[in-house]
Each structure stands twice: as structure tokens, then as C-alpha cells.
N, C-alpha and C positions, 0 to 999 in steps of 0.2 A: 587467451586467444578468443577473439570474437567468432561468431559462427562463420564458417567458410574460410577461416584463416585471417591473419592480420596480427598486428602487434599486441602484446600484453603490456598495458601501460597504466599509470595512475596519476599523471600530472594534470589532467583536466583541461588541457589546451584544446582550442578549436581544431587545430590541425590533427590532433590525435582522434578527437571525436568523429571527424569526417572519415576516418579509416574504418570504422565499424560498419558491418553489414548484418542485417538481421537483429536478433536480440543479443545484448551485451552480457556475457557471463560475468557475474559480479566478481568472481575470483580474478578476472583480468585486471580489475582495479584495486586488488590487494586485500579483499575480504578473506578472513580466516575461518569464520563460522565454527569456531572451536569452543564456544560458550565461555570464553575467558577474555579474548582480545576485544577491545572496543572497536566495532566495525562501522561506527557512524560515519567517519570521514571517507572510508573506502566505498561504502554503499552510496553515500552522497555523490561521490565521483562517478559511480556507475549510472546513477539517475541522470546526472548532468550530461554525461557523454551521450546517453540514449536520446535525451531531449534535443541536444545541440546538433546531433548528426542528422543529415538528410536521409541517410541510408539505414540508420538503426531504427528498429521498431519497438524496442523495450529492453527489459532487463530479465535475465534468468538467474534465479537464486539456486545455488547448489544445495545439496543435502547438508544439514548441520544447523547449529544455533548461532545466529547473528546477534551479538550484544549491541544495543543502541542506547545512547545516553541523552540524545536530543532529537527533535523532529527532523525527519528527512526532508530534502527539498520538495516543495510542491511541484507536481508534474502537470504540465499543460501541453499535451500533444495528442493530436488525433490518432486513434488506433494504437495507443500505447499498450504494450503487453507487459505484465509483471507476473511471472510464473515461477513457482517453486517445484520441488520434486514430490510434493504431497504434504498434507497438513501434519502428518506424523513425522515427516522426515526433514522438512524445512521449517525452522522456527525463528521468528524475530522476537528477541527478548528485550523489552524496554526496561531500563534500570529505574531505581528509585529517584534518579535525578529529574524525571519528568514531574511536572506540576499540573494542577487542575487546569483544564482548558487547552493544554498543549495536545498536539496530534502527532501520532507516529507516522502515518502515511496519508498524504493529501493528494487527491486527484481532482483537477479542475478543467474547465473549458479553456482551450487556448484563446488568447486575446483576439478579438475580432473574427473568431471562427466558431463553428459548431463543435461541441464536445461529444463526439460519438466514436464507437468502435473500440472502446477500452476493453481489454480482456485480462482479467485479474483473478488469480486463484492458486490453489495447491500449496498453501502455506498456512502457518499459524502465527498469531501474535499472542505471545504467552508470557505474562509476568510471573515472577516467582512469588510475589506478594501482591496484595491488592494495590493496583496502580490507578492514580486519579486521572490519567490522561484518556484521550479518545484514540482508539485503535486505527480507525479508518474514516476519513472525512471525504465525502463525494459532493461536488458542487457543480451545477450547471452541466450535467451530463445526460446523454440520451443514447439509446440503442447500444448499450454496453452490457457486458456479462461479468458477473462476479460469482465464483463457484468454488466449492471445496475449501472453505476458509474456516479455521477454528480460532476463536478469540477467547482467551482465558484470563480471568482476574483483572480485567480492564473496566474502569468506571463506566465507559460507554464503548460499545462494540462498533456500531456503525452510526455515523451522523450524515444524514442526507439533506442537501439544500438544493432545491430546484433540480430534481432528478426525475426524468421521465422515461418510460418505455424501456426500462432496464430489467434484466433477469438476475435474480439472486437464487442460487441453487446450492443446496447442501452447505448452509451456513450454520455452524454450531458454536454456541456461546456458553461459557461456564462462568456463572457469577461468583461462585466460591467466596461468598462473604462480602461481595462488593456493596451490598445493600440495595433494597428494593427502590430506594429513592433515586438511584442512578439508572438512567434509561439504557436498555440494551440496544435498542434501535431508536434514534432520536430523529423524528421527522418534522420537528418544529420549524416554522418559517424563520428566515434569517432575522427579520424584525417584523413586528406587526404591520400589516398593510403593505409589505414590500413585494407581495406576489412570489414569495419564496417557498411556496408549497411544492410537494413532490407527488406526482400522480402517475397512474397507469403502469406501475412497476409490478413485476410478478415475483412472488416469493414461493419457492418450493423447498420442502424439507429443511425449514429453518427450525433449529432445535435450541431451546434454552434450558440449561440445567442450573441448579442452585445447591 
């Protein structure tokens, strides 16, 4: 059920997406969060519902462990919220199917609009073994908040491309053997001379462990 009532569905149709108000509980789209079931398709449906619906504002992740085997759909929506129950309670677990350069969660500016107001946090991206993928890719965003996120055993924790005036609070990364050659936070420009730098962001209580 979406916040405030409504159908619990998983077919991804525009008619269904329009019925959601507030944040879409991922369980409404069929996620199990049992650390066994592959939740990639169900989580993708929740993301797609939230983006397609005029009245939905984002996705709520319940407590549990979501197994994902491929990148989730890139999100392009002003004010998108992605919130878990806490970094120790809500875990997204990428499998060994991810390859170098792939991204678990991608948040971008909506086409022809400003990318602001994103509110993301209270979950972990935690691989069981060193994973070559990027946990979180942020691109062309501003005035957004990312907090209480733990990233474990991912080659790159955060990748920022043209991100301005955002706040990062209580971000904890655990390299756990991923290697010092792999950047924890990658601020490199999209391509040389592209103007893809990131500026004026605030980082508070960002902790790196190895």
C-alpha cells in the first residue's frame, strides 16, 4: 500500500503509478528484502512508479536486505526521496553479477529541469565480497541532501558529476580490501574540459575505514 492508502501492485503501468501518493513503499511492488530473493525487478518497479506518478515523491525501503543483480533505473525527478529504516536495518546487497563501471543507484537531473531537492539516506549498500561497481552515482544535482548512508566493499562509494551545494552527512565507507587504487569518493569531471566539476558541497562526518 502506498502512503495514505491505495493499491498494492507490481505491474508498472502508468495507471497504477498515478495511484500512488507520497513515497511508494517498495514492498507494494513486490520486494521481499529477505537476503535471498532477487529484488532487482521489484525495486525497479518501485523506482519507475515513483518517477512516473505526479503525486508520488519517492520510494521508502523497509527494513531488511534487498538483493540486486543489475543496476536500478536511473532516477530523474525533482525532490525525489529515497529513504530506508536506517543504515543498519535497510541494506541493498549488490551481487557478484555487477561489473566494473556499473552503478547500483543513479540519481540525475530531470531532462530540461533543475535537479534539486533530492533527499536520500538511512540505508546501506553492502556487498558480501569486494564488488567492482559504483554504489551511488550523482549527476547534475544541487540543493540536495544525502545522509546516514553506509557503503561497504564497493570499488567506488560515491561518484559525483556536476554536483553543487549539496550536503553529505554521516556517510560511512568501509573499503575492506577494495584497494587504495579505487576511489571512495570520485569527484573527477565527466571528461576533460567538459565543465563537469563539482563545487560548494558540504561533507560532515564522512568516515573511511579500511
